[in-house]
N, C-alpha and C positions, 0 to 999 in steps of 0.2 A: 117338813123343812125345820132345820135348827133355828133356834130363836137366837140370833146373834146381836149383841148390843153395839149400837152404833152412835158415834158422837162426832161433831165437828163437820157435818156435811149439810149444806143449805139445800133444801129441796126447791127446785125451780118451779115446779107446777103449783099454781094457785089453788088448784083442787086438792092436791096433796097437802098444802098448808093448812086449808080449812079442815080437812078431814082428819089430819094427824097431829098437827101442830108444828112448831119449828123445831128442827133437829138441831141442837146446840152443842153436842159433845158426848164424849165417852163418859159413862157413869163414873162418878168420884170413888176413888179407892178409900176415902176417909171413912172412918166409922161414924154413924149418924149420931148426933149429940142429943136429938129429941125427936119427937114424932113429927113436928113440923119440917125438920130438916129432911127426915126420911120421905115424907111425901113430896118435898120439893125435888128431891133426888130422883124419885120415881117419875115425877111429871117431866123432868129434864132428861129422860132417857127414852129413846125410840128403838123398838126392836125392828130387825130387818123385815120380820114377817108382817109387821103392822103398816110398813110402807107399800104404797100400791105398786103393783107389778111393774107398772111403766117405769117407776122410779128406781127399782131395786138395781138395775143394770148400772145406773149412774153411780150409785153408792158403792157398789162392788168395784166398779172402775176407778173410783177415787181411792179406795182401800189399796188396790193393787199398785196404783201409782206411788202411794206413800212407801209401800214395801220395796218397789223398784229403787225409789230414792235411797232408802236406808241401806240396800244392797249395794248401790254405786258408791255411797259414801265409805262403806266398809272396804270395798274394792280399791278405792283410791288410797285409803290409809294403808293398806297392805302393799300396794304398789309402791308408795312412798318408802315404806319401811324397807322393802327389797332393794330399792335404788340406793338408799343409805348404805345398806350392807354391802352392796356391790362396789360403791365409791370407796368405802373403808378398805376393802380388799384390794382394790386397785392401787390405793395410795400405799398400802404395804408392800405390795409387789414392786412398785416403783422405787420405794426407799431401799429395798434389798438389792435391785439392780444398780442403783447409784452407788451404793456401799461397795459392791463388787467392781465396779468400774473405777471407783477411787482407789481401791486396794491394788488393782492392776496397774493403774497410773503410777502409784507410789513404787511398786516393784520394778517397773520399767525406768523410773527415774533414778532409782538407786542403782540399778545396773549400769545406766549410762554414766553415772557419777564414778562408778567403780572402774568403768572403762576408761574414763578420762584420767583417772589417777593412774592407772597402768600405762596409759600412752605418755603421761608426764614422766613417768619412771623410765620408760624407753628412751625418751629424748635424752634424759640424763645418762643413760647407759647404752651405748651402741655396740655394734658387733666387734668393734676394734678393742673393746674392754677384754675380750677373751684371746688368750694366746693362740697364735696360728700353729696348726699341726698338719702334718702330710696326710692324716686320716683320722677319723673319729669313731668311736663306738657308739653304740645306740645309748648306753648308760651316760656317756659324756654329752651326747646331743640332748638327752632329756634333762640333764643337770643344768645345761645352758637354758634350756626353756623355762625351767622352774625359777631361774634368777630373773627372766624377763617377763613372765606371765604371773598375774595375780594369783594367789593361792586358791582362792574360791572359784577361779576360771579355769585353773590347769587341767582338771580332769576332762572338761569338755574340749579344750585345746588338743589334749592327747589324743581324745577318741577321734577327732578329725584326722590327725596325722597318722594314727594307726591304720585307718580305712584308706588313705590316700597313698601312703608310702611305707608304712611299717617302719617309720623313722629312718628311712634310707635317703640321706640327703643327696645321693647320686642316682636315685631311681628315675628311669627314663621310659616313657611310653613310646614303643617302637613305631606305632601306627600314627600317633598324633603329635609326638614330640614333647609332650607334657613332662615337666622335669621337677626333681627335687622333692623335699618333704611335703610340699602342698600340691604338687603336680601342677604348677603354673602353666598356663597355655595363652600366648607363647611364653617360652621360658625366660625371655629377656625382661619380663616384668619384674624379675627379682633385682634388676640393675637399680631400680629407685631407692633400694635399701643399702646398695654398696657394689663396688665393682667386682668384688671377690665372691659373688653369689654362687658360682659354680663349685667352689671349693670350700667355702666357709658356712656351715650349717647355722651359725649364729646369725649370719646375714639373712638367710632364708627365713629363720625363725622371727626376726624382727619384720621382715616383709609380711609374712603370714599373719602376725598379730595385728599389724596395721591395717591390713585388708579386713579381717574379722570386725575390727573395731569400726571401721569406716563404713563398712557395708551393712553390719548387723548389729552394731553398737557393743557387742561383747563376744568372745568366744562361745558362751554358752547359747546365746541366740543364734549364733551361726551353726552351732551343733543342732539345735531344735529344727532349723531349717533343713540341715543335711538328713537328718532322720526322716523327715517327710518327703524330701526329694532325691536323696542320694546323690546330691551334688550341692555345691554351695558357691 
C-alpha cells in the first residue's frame, strides 16, 4: 500500500487516537529550520498506512469530498464565465438589431418627408397648368409626369405606369373596365383629381401620384409592393 501523507482529519475512534496520535494536518511544505522543527513536523504527520484499517475509509472519504468541493467551485467559475460571455454576445446582437431598426425608421421618415414635399408641390400645380390638347404622345405625358413627380421618385413611378398601361392614357381593359395610365378600377376614381380625367393625362398623373403617396407613402414604396404582388 502507498504511504500517503494525510493532514487535517480528526480520527473519531479513541483507540485510533491512543494508538496513532491526533491527525492534525498535511505536512508543512516549509524547509525545517532546525532538528527540533523537523521532529515536530514528523510528529505532526500521520501516514495513511499508519491509521487503523477501520479509520482509513473515513480519511479517504473526506479527501474525496474535498476534491469534489474543489471541482464544484471550478465548475461554478467556468459556468459564470460562460454566462458572462453569452450575455455580452446577446447585448452586441441587440445593439446591432436596434441600429438596423433605427436606420430603417430614418429611411422611411425621409421617404415620407419627400412624399409630403411632392404632395405640396402637386397642390400648387394641378392639371390645369398644362395646355389642353386633342391628343398626347408618350414623350409629352412623361414630360408632364416629370414636372409633377419628385426626381428621386420618378423612376419608380415610371415603372408602375410602364407595367400598367405603357403610358397610354386611354388604355382600357375590355374585361374589367380598368382605364388610363394607372388602370384605375372603377375608372371613375380619376374624377377626384379632375373632371377631364378621360382626356387629360395630367389629371390622371395627379390622381396616380396622390394614390401612391396616400396608400404607400411614396411611388418607390408603391413600386416595391408592386414587385412583390404584381398589383398595387
